[in-house]
PyMOL Python script that loads the backbone (N, CA, C, O; Angstrom):
from pymol import cmd

cmd.read_pdbstr("""\
ATOM      1  N   MET A   1       2.964  16.714   0.803  1.00  0.00           N
ATOM      2  CA  MET A   1       2.450  15.988   0.445  1.00  0.00           C
ATOM      3  C   MET A   1       2.628  14.378   1.528  1.00  0.00           C
ATOM      4  O   MET A   1       3.747  14.285   2.031  1.00  0.00           O
ATOM      5  N   SER A   2       1.841  13.442   1.803  1.00  0.00           N
ATOM      6  CA  SER A   2       0.671  12.741   2.562  1.00  0.00           C
ATOM      7  C   SER A   2       1.885  11.519   2.382  1.00  0.00           C
ATOM      8  O   SER A   2       2.363  10.919   1.419  1.00  0.00           O
ATOM      9  N   ARG A   3       2.041  11.510   3.470  1.00  0.00           N
ATOM     10  CA  ARG A   3       3.002   9.635   3.519  1.00  0.00           C
ATOM     11  C   ARG A   3       2.455   8.386   3.520  1.00  0.00           C
ATOM     12  O   ARG A   3       3.034   7.305   3.629  1.00  0.00           O
ATOM     13  N   LEU A   4       1.048   8.670   3.361  1.00  0.00           N
ATOM     14  CA  LEU A   4      -0.378   7.476   2.992  1.00  0.00           C
ATOM     15  C   LEU A   4      -0.498   8.080   2.177  1.00  0.00           C
ATOM     16  O   LEU A   4      -1.410   8.900   2.066  1.00  0.00           O
ATOM     17  N   SER A   5       0.642   7.810   1.098  1.00  0.00           N
ATOM     18  CA  SER A   5      -0.540   8.082  -0.716  1.00  0.00           C
ATOM     19  C   SER A   5      -1.689   7.132  -1.828  1.00  0.00           C
ATOM     20  O   SER A   5      -1.850   7.017  -3.043  1.00  0.00           O
ATOM     21  N   SER A   6      -2.361   6.541  -0.473  1.00  0.00           N
ATOM     22  CA  SER A   6      -3.387   5.364  -0.750  1.00  0.00           C
ATOM     23  C   SER A   6      -4.743   6.570  -0.529  1.00  0.00           C
ATOM     24  O   SER A   6      -5.824   6.504  -1.114  1.00  0.00           O
ATOM     25  N   ILE A   7      -4.250   7.849   0.664  1.00  0.00           N
ATOM     26  CA  ILE A   7      -5.203   8.844   1.390  1.00  0.00           C
ATOM     27  C   ILE A   7      -4.937   9.891   1.045  1.00  0.00           C
ATOM     28  O   ILE A   7      -3.927  10.475   0.652  1.00  0.00           O
ATOM     29  N   SER A   8      -7.002  10.343   1.405  1.00  0.00           N
ATOM     30  CA  SER A   8      -6.299  11.706   0.685  1.00  0.00           C
ATOM     31  C   SER A   8      -7.071  12.155   1.336  1.00  0.00           C
ATOM     32  O   SER A   8      -7.864  11.354   1.831  1.00  0.00           O
ATOM     33  N   VAL A   9      -7.298  14.092   1.777  1.00  0.00           N
ATOM     34  CA  VAL A   9      -8.098  14.827   2.219  1.00  0.00           C
ATOM     35  C   VAL A   9      -8.268  16.144   2.341  1.00  0.00           C
ATOM     36  O   VAL A   9      -7.647  17.153   2.674  1.00  0.00           O
ATOM     37  N   SER A  10      -9.685  15.678   1.826  1.00  0.00           N
ATOM     38  CA  SER A  10      -9.906  17.720   0.922  1.00  0.00           C
ATOM     39  C   SER A  10     -11.170  18.488   1.419  1.00  0.00           C
ATOM     40  O   SER A  10     -12.248  18.076   0.990  1.00  0.00           O
ATOM     41  N   PRO A  11     -11.172  19.279   2.052  1.00  0.00           N
ATOM     42  CA  PRO A  11     -12.885  19.560   2.770  1.00  0.00           C
ATOM     43  C   PRO A  11     -13.512  19.739   1.141  1.00  0.00           C
ATOM     44  O   PRO A  11     -14.726  19.553   1.061  1.00  0.00           O
ATOM     45  N   GLU A  12     -12.990  19.987   0.206  1.00  0.00           N
ATOM     46  CA  GLU A  12     -13.396  19.651  -0.878  1.00  0.00           C
ATOM     47  C   GLU A  12     -14.122  18.747  -1.274  1.00  0.00           C
ATOM     48  O   GLU A  12     -15.227  19.186  -1.593  1.00  0.00           O
ATOM     49  N   ILE A  13     -14.011  17.629  -1.409  1.00  0.00           N
ATOM     50  CA  ILE A  13     -14.519  15.903  -1.544  1.00  0.00           C
ATOM     51  C   ILE A  13     -14.846  15.864  -0.856  1.00  0.00           C
ATOM     52  O   ILE A  13     -14.600  16.806  -0.102  1.00  0.00           O
ATOM     53  N   GLN A  14     -15.534  15.019  -0.468  1.00  0.00           N
ATOM     54  CA  GLN A  14     -16.388  14.234   0.385  1.00  0.00           C
ATOM     55  C   GLN A  14     -16.651  14.839   2.073  1.00  0.00           C
ATOM     56  O   GLN A  14     -16.797  14.131   3.070  1.00  0.00           O
ATOM     57  N   ASP A  15     -16.655  16.424   2.007  1.00  0.00           N
ATOM     58  CA  ASP A  15     -16.642  16.478   2.893  1.00  0.00           C
ATOM     59  C   ASP A  15     -15.727  16.037   4.110  1.00  0.00           C
ATOM     60  O   ASP A  15     -15.946  15.473   5.182  1.00  0.00           O
ATOM     61  N   GLY A  16     -14.500  16.591   3.413  1.00  0.00           N
ATOM     62  CA  GLY A  16     -13.778  15.422   4.048  1.00  0.00           C
ATOM     63  C   GLY A  16     -12.690  14.887   4.622  1.00  0.00           C
ATOM     64  O   GLY A  16     -11.519  15.093   4.942  1.00  0.00           O
ATOM     65  N   ALA A  17     -13.924  13.801   4.616  1.00  0.00           N
ATOM     66  CA  ALA A  17     -14.040  12.207   5.063  1.00  0.00           C
ATOM     67  C   ALA A  17     -12.357  11.830   4.725  1.00  0.00           C
ATOM     68  O   ALA A  17     -11.862  12.558   3.865  1.00  0.00           O
ATOM     69  N   PRO A  18     -11.346  10.657   5.379  1.00  0.00           N
ATOM     70  CA  PRO A  18     -10.454  10.111   3.799  1.00  0.00           C
ATOM     71  C   PRO A  18     -10.903   9.106   2.850  1.00  0.00           C
ATOM     72  O   PRO A  18     -11.599   8.116   3.077  1.00  0.00           O
ATOM     73  N   VAL A  19     -10.398   9.511   1.739  1.00  0.00           N
ATOM     74  CA  VAL A  19     -11.289   8.779   0.484  1.00  0.00           C
ATOM     75  C   VAL A  19      -9.653   7.964   0.013  1.00  0.00           C
ATOM     76  O   VAL A  19      -8.698   8.535   0.538  1.00  0.00           O
ATOM     77  N   PHE A  20      -9.467   7.362  -0.429  1.00  0.00           N
ATOM     78  CA  PHE A  20      -8.494   6.281  -1.678  1.00  0.00           C
ATOM     79  C   PHE A  20      -7.915   7.970  -2.900  1.00  0.00           C
ATOM     80  O   PHE A  20      -8.630   8.693  -3.593  1.00  0.00           O
ATOM     81  N   SER A  21      -6.323   8.014  -2.653  1.00  0.00           N
ATOM     82  CA  SER A  21      -6.331   9.200  -3.991  1.00  0.00           C
ATOM     83  C   SER A  21      -6.702   9.466  -4.857  1.00  0.00           C
ATOM     84  O   SER A  21      -6.066   8.716  -5.597  1.00  0.00           O
ATOM     85  N   GLY A  22      -7.266   9.971  -5.417  1.00  0.00           N
ATOM     86  CA  GLY A  22      -7.209   9.966  -6.784  1.00  0.00           C
ATOM     87  C   GLY A  22      -9.111   9.436  -7.427  1.00  0.00           C
ATOM     88  O   GLY A  22      -9.728   9.264  -8.478  1.00  0.00           O
ATOM     89  N   THR A  23      -9.324   9.377  -5.859  1.00  0.00           N
ATOM     90  CA  THR A  23     -11.610   9.611  -6.014  1.00  0.00           C
ATOM     91  C   THR A  23     -11.910   9.943  -5.886  1.00  0.00           C
ATOM     92  O   THR A  23     -11.718  11.120  -6.190  1.00  0.00           O
ATOM     93  N   ARG A  24     -13.217   9.438  -5.016  1.00  0.00           N
ATOM     94  CA  ARG A  24     -13.770  10.057  -4.318  1.00  0.00           C
ATOM     95  C   ARG A  24     -14.398   9.200  -3.449  1.00  0.00           C
ATOM     96  O   ARG A  24     -15.204   9.514  -2.573  1.00  0.00           O
ATOM     97  N   ILE A  25     -13.760   7.458  -3.891  1.00  0.00           N
ATOM     98  CA  ILE A  25     -14.878   6.799  -1.990  1.00  0.00           C
ATOM     99  C   ILE A  25     -13.853   6.675  -1.271  1.00  0.00           C
ATOM    100  O   ILE A  25     -12.654   6.577  -1.530  1.00  0.00           O
ATOM    101  N   ARG A  26     -14.575   6.692  -0.133  1.00  0.00           N
ATOM    102  CA  ARG A  26     -14.392   6.877   1.139  1.00  0.00           C
ATOM    103  C   ARG A  26     -13.834   5.967   2.130  1.00  0.00           C
ATOM    104  O   ARG A  26     -14.281   4.848   1.879  1.00  0.00           O
ATOM    105  N   ILE A  27     -12.826   5.928   3.448  1.00  0.00           N
ATOM    106  CA  ILE A  27     -12.183   4.822   3.178  1.00  0.00           C
ATOM    107  C   ILE A  27     -12.893   3.903   4.242  1.00  0.00           C
ATOM    108  O   ILE A  27     -12.490   2.755   4.432  1.00  0.00           O
ATOM    109  N   GLU A  28     -13.666   4.286   4.741  1.00  0.00           N
ATOM    110  CA  GLU A  28     -14.867   4.017   5.570  1.00  0.00           C
ATOM    111  C   GLU A  28     -15.473   3.388   4.660  1.00  0.00           C
ATOM    112  O   GLU A  28     -15.938   2.519   5.399  1.00  0.00           O
ATOM    113  N   THR A  29     -16.040   2.980   3.149  1.00  0.00           N
ATOM    114  CA  THR A  29     -16.554   2.855   2.533  1.00  0.00           C
ATOM    115  C   THR A  29     -15.467   0.608   2.345  1.00  0.00           C
ATOM    116  O   THR A  29     -15.926  -0.481   1.999  1.00  0.00           O
ATOM    117  N   PHE A  30     -14.456   0.922   2.671  1.00  0.00           N
ATOM    118  CA  PHE A  30     -13.099   0.159   2.354  1.00  0.00           C
ATOM    119  C   PHE A  30     -13.865  -1.250   3.809  1.00  0.00           C
ATOM    120  O   PHE A  30     -14.101  -2.457   3.846  1.00  0.00           O
ATOM    121  N   TYR A  31     -13.983   0.137   4.884  1.00  0.00           N
ATOM    122  CA  TYR A  31     -13.869  -0.762   6.595  1.00  0.00           C
ATOM    123  C   TYR A  31     -16.251  -1.260   6.393  1.00  0.00           C
ATOM    124  O   TYR A  31     -16.599  -2.281   6.987  1.00  0.00           O
ATOM    125  N   ASP A  32     -16.580  -1.027   6.168  1.00  0.00           N
ATOM    126  CA  ASP A  32     -18.028  -1.492   6.298  1.00  0.00           C
ATOM    127  C   ASP A  32     -18.089  -2.979   4.891  1.00  0.00           C
ATOM    128  O   ASP A  32     -19.008  -3.795   4.835  1.00  0.00           O
ATOM    129  N   PHE A  33     -16.885  -2.958   3.940  1.00  0.00           N
ATOM    130  CA  PHE A  33     -17.369  -3.935   2.721  1.00  0.00           C
ATOM    131  C   PHE A  33     -16.492  -5.471   4.168  1.00  0.00           C
ATOM    132  O   PHE A  33     -16.805  -6.631   4.435  1.00  0.00           O
ATOM    133  N   LEU A  34     -15.482  -4.604   4.625  1.00  0.00           N
ATOM    134  CA  LEU A  34     -14.388  -5.775   4.874  1.00  0.00           C
ATOM    135  C   LEU A  34     -15.419  -6.028   6.398  1.00  0.00           C
ATOM    136  O   LEU A  34     -15.417  -7.069   7.055  1.00  0.00           O
ATOM    137  N   ARG A  35     -16.294  -4.713   6.723  1.00  0.00           N
ATOM    138  CA  ARG A  35     -16.788  -5.582   8.114  1.00  0.00           C
ATOM    139  C   ARG A  35     -18.294  -6.705   7.919  1.00  0.00           C
ATOM    140  O   ARG A  35     -18.874  -7.419   8.737  1.00  0.00           O
ATOM    141  N   ILE A  36     -18.500  -6.474   6.678  1.00  0.00           N
ATOM    142  CA  ILE A  36     -18.987  -7.586   5.982  1.00  0.00           C
ATOM    143  C   ILE A  36     -18.993  -9.131   5.915  1.00  0.00           C
ATOM    144  O   ILE A  36     -19.559 -10.149   6.314  1.00  0.00           O
ATOM    145  N   GLY A  37     -17.908  -8.597   5.087  1.00  0.00           N
ATOM    146  CA  GLY A  37     -16.811 -10.057   5.363  1.00  0.00           C
ATOM    147  C   GLY A  37     -16.422  -9.589   3.630  1.00  0.00           C
ATOM    148  O   GLY A  37     -15.427 -10.257   3.349  1.00  0.00           O
ATOM    149  N   VAL A  38     -16.824  -8.708   2.383  1.00  0.00           N
ATOM    150  CA  VAL A  38     -16.271  -8.825   1.464  1.00  0.00           C
ATOM    151  C   VAL A  38     -14.962  -9.005   1.951  1.00  0.00           C
ATOM    152  O   VAL A  38     -14.437  -8.811   3.048  1.00  0.00           O
ATOM    153  N   SER A  39     -14.549  -9.440   0.818  1.00  0.00           N
ATOM    154  CA  SER A  39     -12.647  -9.816   0.359  1.00  0.00           C
ATOM    155  C   SER A  39     -12.099  -8.688   0.072  1.00  0.00           C
ATOM    156  O   SER A  39     -12.842  -7.721   0.238  1.00  0.00           O
ATOM    157  N   VAL A  40     -10.939  -8.445  -0.342  1.00  0.00           N
ATOM    158  CA  VAL A  40     -10.592  -7.261  -1.079  1.00  0.00           C
ATOM    159  C   VAL A  40     -10.102  -7.447  -2.753  1.00  0.00           C
ATOM    160  O   VAL A  40      -9.673  -6.659  -3.595  1.00  0.00           O
ATOM    161  N   ASN A  41     -10.453  -9.128  -2.742  1.00  0.00           N
ATOM    162  CA  ASN A  41     -10.556  -8.390  -4.062  1.00  0.00           C
ATOM    163  C   ASN A  41     -12.043  -8.512  -4.413  1.00  0.00           C
ATOM    164  O   ASN A  41     -12.111  -7.287  -4.313  1.00  0.00           O
ATOM    165  N   GLU A  42     -12.307  -8.586  -4.480  1.00  0.00           N
ATOM    166  CA  GLU A  42     -14.625  -8.102  -4.001  1.00  0.00           C
ATOM    167  C   GLU A  42     -14.433  -7.093  -4.248  1.00  0.00           C
ATOM    168  O   GLU A  42     -14.913  -6.585  -5.262  1.00  0.00           O
ATOM    169  N   PHE A  43     -13.751  -6.516  -3.507  1.00  0.00           N
ATOM    170  CA  PHE A  43     -14.096  -4.965  -3.164  1.00  0.00           C
ATOM    171  C   PHE A  43     -13.339  -4.010  -4.389  1.00  0.00           C
ATOM    172  O   PHE A  43     -13.670  -2.982  -4.980  1.00  0.00           O
ATOM    173  N   LEU A  44     -12.250  -4.840  -4.434  1.00  0.00           N
ATOM    174  CA  LEU A  44     -10.976  -3.880  -5.678  1.00  0.00           C
ATOM    175  C   LEU A  44     -12.164  -4.666  -7.532  1.00  0.00           C
ATOM    176  O   LEU A  44     -11.725  -4.692  -8.682  1.00  0.00           O
ATOM    177  N   ASP A  45     -13.617  -5.155  -7.052  1.00  0.00           N
ATOM    178  CA  ASP A  45     -14.079  -5.386  -8.371  1.00  0.00           C
ATOM    179  C   ASP A  45     -15.396  -5.209  -8.760  1.00  0.00           C
ATOM    180  O   ASP A  45     -16.037  -5.371  -9.798  1.00  0.00           O
ATOM    181  N   GLU A  46     -15.670  -4.741  -7.362  1.00  0.00           N
ATOM    182  CA  GLU A  46     -16.609  -3.485  -7.393  1.00  0.00           C
ATOM    183  C   GLU A  46     -15.987  -1.798  -7.432  1.00  0.00           C
ATOM    184  O   GLU A  46     -16.700  -0.920  -6.946  1.00  0.00           O
ATOM    185  N   PHE A  47     -15.139  -1.571  -7.809  1.00  0.00           N
ATOM    186  CA  PHE A  47     -14.493  -0.375  -7.071  1.00  0.00           C
ATOM    187  C   PHE A  47     -12.888  -0.525  -8.453  1.00  0.00           C
ATOM    188  O   PHE A  47     -11.658  -0.470  -8.457  1.00  0.00           O
ATOM    189  N   PRO A  48     -13.446  -0.625  -8.912  1.00  0.00           N
ATOM    190  CA  PRO A  48     -12.237  -0.700 -10.480  1.00  0.00           C
ATOM    191  C   PRO A  48     -10.933   0.609 -10.118  1.00  0.00           C
ATOM    192  O   PRO A  48      -9.759   0.436 -10.447  1.00  0.00           O
ATOM    193  N   SER A  49     -11.418   1.859  -9.412  1.00  0.00           N
ATOM    194  CA  SER A  49     -10.636   2.610  -9.748  1.00  0.00           C
ATOM    195  C   SER A  49      -9.313   3.083  -8.440  1.00  0.00           C
ATOM    196  O   SER A  49      -8.478   3.871  -7.995  1.00  0.00           O
ATOM    197  N   ILE A  50      -9.800   2.238  -8.402  1.00  0.00           N
ATOM    198  CA  ILE A  50      -8.564   1.476  -6.987  1.00  0.00           C
ATOM    199  C   ILE A  50      -7.758   0.348  -6.923  1.00  0.00           C
ATOM    200  O   ILE A  50      -7.762  -0.881  -6.858  1.00  0.00           O
ATOM    201  N   THR A  51      -7.018   1.410  -6.975  1.00  0.00           N
ATOM    202  CA  THR A  51      -5.466  -0.839  -7.322  1.00  0.00           C
ATOM    203  C   THR A  51      -5.775  -0.553  -5.726  1.00  0.00           C
ATOM    204  O   THR A  51      -6.254   0.035  -4.757  1.00  0.00           O
ATOM    205  N   ARG A  52      -4.486  -2.264  -6.918  1.00  0.00           N
ATOM    206  CA  ARG A  52      -4.707  -2.799  -4.823  1.00  0.00           C
ATOM    207  C   ARG A  52      -3.529  -2.806  -3.801  1.00  0.00           C
ATOM    208  O   ARG A  52      -3.396  -3.387  -2.724  1.00  0.00           O
ATOM    209  N   ASP A  53      -2.620  -1.859  -4.587  1.00  0.00           N
ATOM    210  CA  ASP A  53      -1.429  -1.162  -4.035  1.00  0.00           C
ATOM    211  C   ASP A  53      -2.826   0.142  -2.537  1.00  0.00           C
ATOM    212  O   ASP A  53      -3.069   0.570  -1.408  1.00  0.00           O
ATOM    213  N   GLN A  54      -2.990   0.088  -3.256  1.00  0.00           N
ATOM    214  CA  GLN A  54      -4.044   1.286  -2.858  1.00  0.00           C
ATOM    215  C   GLN A  54      -4.563   0.218  -1.827  1.00  0.00           C
ATOM    216  O   GLN A  54      -3.612   0.030  -1.068  1.00  0.00           O
ATOM    217  N   ALA A  55      -5.254  -0.296  -1.574  1.00  0.00           N
ATOM    218  CA  ALA A  55      -6.327  -1.208  -1.463  1.00  0.00           C
ATOM    219  C   ALA A  55      -5.396  -2.245  -0.225  1.00  0.00           C
ATOM    220  O   ALA A  55      -5.880  -2.896   0.701  1.00  0.00           O
ATOM    221  N   LEU A  56      -4.033  -2.112  -0.593  1.00  0.00           N
ATOM    222  CA  LEU A  56      -3.758  -2.944   0.713  1.00  0.00           C
ATOM    223  C   LEU A  56      -2.794  -2.279   1.991  1.00  0.00           C
ATOM    224  O   LEU A  56      -2.526  -2.767   3.089  1.00  0.00           O
ATOM    225  N   GLU A  57      -2.419  -1.052   1.420  1.00  0.00           N
ATOM    226  CA  GLU A  57      -1.904   0.719   2.432  1.00  0.00           C
ATOM    227  C   GLU A  57      -3.340   0.081   3.557  1.00  0.00           C
ATOM    228  O   GLU A  57      -3.277  -0.151   4.764  1.00  0.00           O
ATOM    229  N   VAL A  58      -4.158  -0.017   2.922  1.00  0.00           N
ATOM    230  CA  VAL A  58      -5.383   0.626   3.997  1.00  0.00           C
ATOM    231  C   VAL A  58      -5.587  -0.556   4.300  1.00  0.00           C
ATOM    232  O   VAL A  58      -5.703  -0.590   5.525  1.00  0.00           O
ATOM    233  N   TYR A  59      -5.752  -2.046   3.662  1.00  0.00           N
ATOM    234  CA  TYR A  59      -6.171  -2.755   4.106  1.00  0.00           C
ATOM    235  C   TYR A  59      -5.072  -3.454   5.900  1.00  0.00           C
ATOM    236  O   TYR A  59      -5.381  -4.160   6.860  1.00  0.00           O
ATOM    237  N   ASP A  60      -3.212  -2.374   5.263  1.00  0.00           N
ATOM    238  CA  ASP A  60      -2.460  -2.817   6.535  1.00  0.00           C
ATOM    239  C   ASP A  60      -2.985  -2.149   7.535  1.00  0.00           C
ATOM    240  O   ASP A  60      -3.071  -2.821   8.563  1.00  0.00           O
ATOM    241  N   LEU A  61      -3.469  -0.787   7.628  1.00  0.00           N
ATOM    242  CA  LEU A  61      -4.523   0.251   8.687  1.00  0.00           C
ATOM    243  C   LEU A  61      -5.625  -0.799   8.932  1.00  0.00           C
ATOM    244  O   LEU A  61      -5.412  -1.599   9.843  1.00  0.00           O
ATOM    245  N   VAL A  62      -6.200  -0.849   8.585  1.00  0.00           N
ATOM    246  CA  VAL A  62      -7.229  -2.292   9.220  1.00  0.00           C
ATOM    247  C   VAL A  62      -7.084  -2.547  10.836  1.00  0.00           C
ATOM    248  O   VAL A  62      -7.532  -2.388  11.972  1.00  0.00           O
ATOM    249  N   LYS A  63      -6.067  -3.083   9.961  1.00  0.00           N
ATOM    250  CA  LYS A  63      -5.548  -5.142  10.526  1.00  0.00           C
ATOM    251  C   LYS A  63      -4.651  -4.129  10.838  1.00  0.00           C
ATOM    252  O   LYS A  63      -3.791  -4.184   9.958  1.00  0.00           O
ATOM    253  N   GLN A  64      -4.218  -2.683  12.089  1.00  0.00           N
ATOM    254  CA  GLN A  64      -3.690  -2.416  12.786  1.00  0.00           C
ATOM    255  C   GLN A  64      -4.905  -1.937  13.400  1.00  0.00           C
ATOM    256  O   GLN A  64      -4.645  -1.734  14.586  1.00  0.00           O
ATOM    257  N   GLN A  65      -5.768  -1.739  13.220  1.00  0.00           N
ATOM    258  CA  GLN A  65      -7.156  -1.260  13.771  1.00  0.00           C
ATOM    259  C   GLN A  65      -7.384  -0.402  13.467  1.00  0.00           C
ATOM    260  O   GLN A  65      -8.614  -0.372  13.530  1.00  0.00           O
ATOM    261  N   TYR A  66      -6.713   1.363  12.773  1.00  0.00           N
ATOM    262  CA  TYR A  66      -6.718   2.819  12.633  1.00  0.00           C
ATOM    263  C   TYR A  66      -8.722   2.672  12.352  1.00  0.00           C
ATOM    264  O   TYR A  66      -9.387   1.904  11.657  1.00  0.00           O
ATOM    265  N   THR A  67      -9.005   3.524  13.043  1.00  0.00           N
ATOM    266  CA  THR A  67     -10.755   3.518  12.766  1.00  0.00           C
ATOM    267  C   THR A  67     -10.003   4.811  11.773  1.00  0.00           C
ATOM    268  O   THR A  67      -8.918   5.317  12.058  1.00  0.00           O
ATOM    269  N   PRO A  68     -11.153   5.336  10.133  1.00  0.00           N
ATOM    270  CA  PRO A  68     -11.459   6.339   9.895  1.00  0.00           C
ATOM    271  C   PRO A  68     -11.262   7.464   9.996  1.00  0.00           C
ATOM    272  O   PRO A  68     -11.298   8.162   8.983  1.00  0.00           O
ATOM    273  N   ASP A  69     -11.053   7.892  10.955  1.00  0.00           N
ATOM    274  CA  ASP A  69     -10.718   8.822  11.547  1.00  0.00           C
ATOM    275  C   ASP A  69      -9.581   9.308  12.220  1.00  0.00           C
ATOM    276  O   ASP A  69      -9.214  10.483  12.223  1.00  0.00           O
ATOM    277  N   GLN A  70      -9.110   8.489  12.715  1.00  0.00           N
ATOM    278  CA  GLN A  70      -7.909   8.041  12.543  1.00  0.00           C
ATOM    279  C   GLN A  70      -6.161   8.059  11.819  1.00  0.00           C
ATOM    280  O   GLN A  70      -4.976   8.197  12.121  1.00  0.00           O
ATOM    281  N   ILE A  71      -6.741   7.902  11.113  1.00  0.00           N
ATOM    282  CA  ILE A  71      -7.317   7.839   8.741  1.00  0.00           C
ATOM    283  C   ILE A  71      -6.414   9.352   9.383  1.00  0.00           C
ATOM    284  O   ILE A  71      -5.240   9.641   9.614  1.00  0.00           O
ATOM    285  N   ALA A  72      -7.793  10.052   9.486  1.00  0.00           N
ATOM    286  CA  ALA A  72      -7.804  11.453   8.701  1.00  0.00           C
ATOM    287  C   ALA A  72      -6.865  12.194   9.336  1.00  0.00           C
ATOM    288  O   ALA A  72      -6.178  13.074   8.817  1.00  0.00           O
ATOM    289  N   ALA A  73      -6.839  11.829  10.470  1.00  0.00           N
ATOM    290  CA  ALA A  73      -5.691  12.509  11.601  1.00  0.00           C
ATOM    291  C   ALA A  73      -4.103  11.803  11.071  1.00  0.00           C
ATOM    292  O   ALA A  73      -3.356  12.015  12.026  1.00  0.00           O
ATOM    293  N   LEU A  74      -3.587  11.330  10.360  1.00  0.00           N
ATOM    294  CA  LEU A  74      -2.605  10.792  10.617  1.00  0.00           C
ATOM    295  C   LEU A  74      -2.013  11.611   8.896  1.00  0.00           C
ATOM    296  O   LEU A  74      -0.980  12.055   8.395  1.00  0.00           O
ATOM    297  N   VAL A  75      -3.185  11.443   8.613  1.00  0.00           N
ATOM    298  CA  VAL A  75      -3.041  12.706   6.423  1.00  0.00           C
ATOM    299  C   VAL A  75      -3.377  13.678   6.323  1.00  0.00           C
ATOM    300  O   VAL A  75      -3.127  14.362   5.330  1.00  0.00           O
ATOM    301  N   ASP A  76      -4.575  14.371   8.064  1.00  0.00           N
ATOM    302  CA  ASP A  76      -4.230  15.697   8.115  1.00  0.00           C
ATOM    303  C   ASP A  76      -2.505  16.790   9.163  1.00  0.00           C
ATOM    304  O   ASP A  76      -1.944  17.880   9.048  1.00  0.00           O
ATOM    305  N   ASN A  77      -2.443  16.120   9.643  1.00  0.00           N
ATOM    306  CA  ASN A  77      -0.940  15.437   9.930  1.00  0.00           C
ATOM    307  C   ASN A  77      -0.601  15.850   9.141  1.00  0.00           C
ATOM    308  O   ASN A  77      -0.372  17.047   8.965  1.00  0.00           O
ATOM    309  N   ASN A  78      -0.376  14.422   7.959  1.00  0.00           N
ATOM    310  CA  ASN A  78       0.916  14.381   7.403  1.00  0.00           C
ATOM    311  C   ASN A  78       1.866  13.072   8.226  1.00  0.00           C
ATOM    312  O   ASN A  78       3.068  12.853   8.373  1.00  0.00           O
ATOM    313  N   GLY A  79       1.084  12.652   8.482  1.00  0.00           N
ATOM    314  CA  GLY A  79       1.673  11.955   9.568  1.00  0.00           C
ATOM    315  C   GLY A  79       3.292  12.140  10.664  1.00  0.00           C
ATOM    316  O   GLY A  79       4.351  11.519  10.586  1.00  0.00           O
ATOM    317  N   PRO A  80       2.949  13.027  11.422  1.00  0.00           N
ATOM    318  CA  PRO A  80       4.658  13.528  12.266  1.00  0.00           C
ATOM    319  C   PRO A  80       5.049  12.439  13.403  1.00  0.00           C
ATOM    320  O   PRO A  80       5.829  12.729  14.310  1.00  0.00           O
ATOM    321  N   HIS A  81       4.569  11.427  13.306  1.00  0.00           N
ATOM    322  CA  HIS A  81       5.294  10.076  14.150  1.00  0.00           C
ATOM    323  C   HIS A  81       5.059   8.830  13.567  1.00  0.00           C
ATOM    324  O   HIS A  81       5.475   7.720  13.900  1.00  0.00           O
ATOM    325  N   THR A  82       4.409   9.135  12.749  1.00  0.00           N
ATOM    326  CA  THR A  82       4.440   7.962  11.401  1.00  0.00           C
ATOM    327  C   THR A  82       5.303   7.986  10.820  1.00  0.00           C
ATOM    328  O   THR A  82       6.066   8.952  10.797  1.00  0.00           O
ATOM    329  N   ASN A  83       5.555   6.275   9.755  1.00  0.00           N
ATOM    330  CA  ASN A  83       5.309   6.998   8.107  1.00  0.00           C
ATOM    331  C   ASN A  83       5.400   5.914   8.032  1.00  0.00           C
ATOM    332  O   ASN A  83       5.635   5.236   9.033  1.00  0.00           O
ATOM    333  N   ILE A  84       5.160   5.088   6.150  1.00  0.00           N
ATOM    334  CA  ILE A  84       4.548   4.332   5.171  1.00  0.00           C
ATOM    335  C   ILE A  84       6.352   2.982   5.214  1.00  0.00           C
ATOM    336  O   ILE A  84       7.375   3.577   4.875  1.00  0.00           O
ATOM    337  N   THR A  85       6.474   2.072   5.436  1.00  0.00           N
ATOM    338  CA  THR A  85       7.556   2.258   5.088  1.00  0.00           C
ATOM    339  C   THR A  85       7.012   0.502   4.494  1.00  0.00           C
ATOM    340  O   THR A  85       6.576  -0.386   5.227  1.00  0.00           O
ATOM    341  N   SER A  86       7.248   0.413   2.763  1.00  0.00           N
ATOM    342  CA  SER A  86       6.584  -1.227   1.802  1.00  0.00           C
ATOM    343  C   SER A  86       6.048  -1.150   2.703  1.00  0.00           C
ATOM    344  O   SER A  86       6.375  -1.736   3.736  1.00  0.00           O
ATOM    345  N   GLY A  87       5.018  -0.370   2.575  1.00  0.00           N
ATOM    346  CA  GLY A  87       3.479  -0.817   3.070  1.00  0.00           C
ATOM    347  C   GLY A  87       3.334  -1.091   4.546  1.00  0.00           C
ATOM    348  O   GLY A  87       3.253  -2.318   4.500  1.00  0.00           O
ATOM    349  N   ARG A  88       3.275  -0.886   5.390  1.00  0.00           N
ATOM    350  CA  ARG A  88       3.478  -0.955   6.328  1.00  0.00           C
ATOM    351  C   ARG A  88       4.176   0.182   7.615  1.00  0.00           C
ATOM    352  O   ARG A  88       5.243   0.767   7.429  1.00  0.00           O
ATOM    353  N   LEU A  89       3.770   0.257   8.241  1.00  0.00           N
ATOM    354  CA  LEU A  89       3.582   1.440   9.036  1.00  0.00           C
ATOM    355  C   LEU A  89       4.075   1.505   9.790  1.00  0.00           C
ATOM    356  O   LEU A  89       3.824   0.719  10.703  1.00  0.00           O
ATOM    357  N   ALA A  90       5.190   2.547   9.956  1.00  0.00           N
ATOM    358  CA  ALA A  90       5.947   2.004  11.219  1.00  0.00           C
ATOM    359  C   ALA A  90       6.334   3.015  11.853  1.00  0.00           C
ATOM    360  O   ALA A  90       6.795   3.932  11.175  1.00  0.00           O
ATOM    361  N   ALA A  91       6.277   3.174  13.301  1.00  0.00           N
ATOM    362  CA  ALA A  91       7.307   4.425  13.623  1.00  0.00           C
ATOM    363  C   ALA A  91       8.188   5.523  13.405  1.00  0.00           C
ATOM    364  O   ALA A  91       9.138   4.912  12.915  1.00  0.00           O
ATOM    365  N   ALA A  92       8.444   6.408  13.423  1.00  0.00           N
ATOM    366  CA  ALA A  92       8.690   7.597  12.904  1.00  0.00           C
ATOM    367  C   ALA A  92      10.447   7.826  14.799  1.00  0.00           C
ATOM    368  O   ALA A  92      11.123   8.850  14.894  1.00  0.00           O
TER     369      ALA A  92
END
""", "prot")
cmd.dss("prot")
cmd.show_as("cartoon", "prot")
cmd.util.cbc("prot")
cmd.orient("prot")
């Protein structure tokens, strides 16, 4: 199980791109929305299958300037040098 519970990566879903767990919505889509100035609340209105907790966990990674590829690597490697603590990325 990934320490990034809001994100999953599977070769069968979206060609292995990181997605919000339990959905087929790519993390990259969230990045794109934020890049054009859409708020987290507006994003959640557009994608009601994503929970606020999921969005905020990923938003924390966005603020730390993780790219979708880096997030995929964290999930694929089960975060060997990182963990999530109360929604914050912390060194292991």
